[in-house]
KOLDRENBA-954628 format. One record per residue (C-alpha): residue number from 1; residue in one letter; x, y, z. Coordinates in steps of 0.001 Angstrom, whole numbers. Layout:
REM residues N
{NUM,a,{X,Y,Z}};
...
//
This chain:
REM residues 94
{1,v,{-14298,-14781,-5716}};
{2,a,{-17304,-14109,-3493}};
{3,s,{-15328,-11807,-1211}};
{4,s,{-14062,-9789,-4194}};
{5,i,{-17581,-9350,-5516}};
{6,a,{-18847,-8412,-2052}};
{7,v,{-16059,-5851,-1590}};
{8,i,{-16801,-4243,-4965}};
{9,l,{-20565,-4112,-4412}};
{10,i,{-20232,-2686,-906}};
{11,a,{-17724,-86,-2134}};
{12,i,{-20118,1000,-4890}};
{13,f,{-23015,1170,-2431}};
{14,i,{-21075,3234,133}};
{15,t,{-19705,5581,-2550}};
{16,i,{-23249,6744,-3306}};
{17,w,{-23268,8622,33}};
{18,w,{-19616,8884,1041}};
{19,k,{-16530,8991,-1188}};
{20,i,{-14730,6031,371}};
{21,s,{-11269,5234,-1004}};
{22,a,{-11650,2363,-3461}};
{23,h,{-7859,2026,-3636}};
{24,m,{-7702,1388,100}};
{25,f,{-10789,-814,-59}};
{26,g,{-8945,-2991,-2576}};
{27,i,{-5606,-3149,-755}};
{28,g,{-7394,-3771,2546}};
{29,g,{-9363,-6564,900}};
{30,l,{-6172,-8095,-468}};
{31,l,{-4495,-7982,2930}};
{32,g,{-7561,-9345,4729}};
{33,g,{-7950,-12208,2277}};
{34,v,{-4263,-13151,2382}};
{35,m,{-4189,-12998,6175}};
{36,s,{-7332,-15100,6526}};
{37,v,{-6128,-17738,4056}};
{38,s,{-2742,-17884,5785}};
{39,y,{-4142,-18370,9268}};
{40,f,{-7240,-20479,8680}};
{41,i,{-6413,-22553,5590}};
{42,e,{-2626,-22748,5227}};
{43,k,{-1908,-22554,8986}};
{44,s,{1178,-20459,8247}};
{45,n,{2525,-17022,9089}};
{46,p,{4159,-15363,6068}};
{47,f,{5551,-12468,8121}};
{48,y,{7463,-10781,5293}};
{49,l,{4480,-10903,2956}};
{50,f,{2304,-9243,5603}};
{51,m,{4917,-6557,6225}};
{52,a,{5260,-5863,2499}};
{53,l,{1482,-5588,2105}};
{54,f,{1235,-3254,5118}};
{55,v,{3974,-1028,3669}};
{56,v,{2227,-931,278}};
{57,s,{-1058,-146,2054}};
{58,g,{581,2736,3876}};
{59,l,{2115,4101,689}};
{60,v,{-1195,3939,-1171}};
{61,g,{-3014,5599,1732}};
{62,v,{-472,8400,2052}};
{63,s,{-551,9004,-1699}};
{64,r,{-4339,9388,-1605}};
{65,l,{-3972,11946,1193}};
{66,i,{-1109,13867,-469}};
{67,l,{-3068,14083,-3715}};
{68,r,{-6060,15338,-1661}};
{69,r,{-8387,12808,-3265}};
{70,h,{-9731,11618,99}};
{71,t,{-9879,12571,3744}};
{72,f,{-8150,10557,6457}};
{73,g,{-11470,8989,7458}};
{74,q,{-12220,7887,3916}};
{75,v,{-8787,6284,3567}};
{76,v,{-8901,4481,6917}};
{77,g,{-12551,3507,6457}};
{78,g,{-11846,2059,3021}};
{79,f,{-8917,12,4289}};
{80,f,{-10687,-1435,7315}};
{81,l,{-13950,-2184,5512}};
{82,g,{-12092,-4004,2730}};
{83,f,{-9966,-5873,5258}};
{84,i,{-12867,-6953,7460}};
{85,i,{-15138,-8021,4602}};
{86,s,{-12468,-10139,2874}};
{87,f,{-11196,-11613,6130}};
{88,l,{-14692,-12624,7229}};
{89,f,{-15706,-14058,3845}};
{90,v,{-12662,-16342,3768}};
{91,w,{-13004,-17250,7456}};
{92,i,{-16721,-18077,7159}};
{93,g,{-16054,-20038,3958}};
{94,t,{-13570,-22378,5656}};
//
């Protein structure tokens, strides 16, 4: 819960100055949280789940670019910020 709140608050704060992709922030946060829980808590490697989430992330990112809602930097920045924040929150919390 804390990582979700942190991701949302940071996304709102960054959006004041730069239109970061909230869609990618969310999917990156989901992937980061799932990956962190899998490796540090469950001690497992759900390969197919990771691949499915990466494919969905790519599709969402490409759709944001095709619709011209964001630049490449905003899409990539949103994904990696969401991923890193969620991954670190779960990792630090374990």
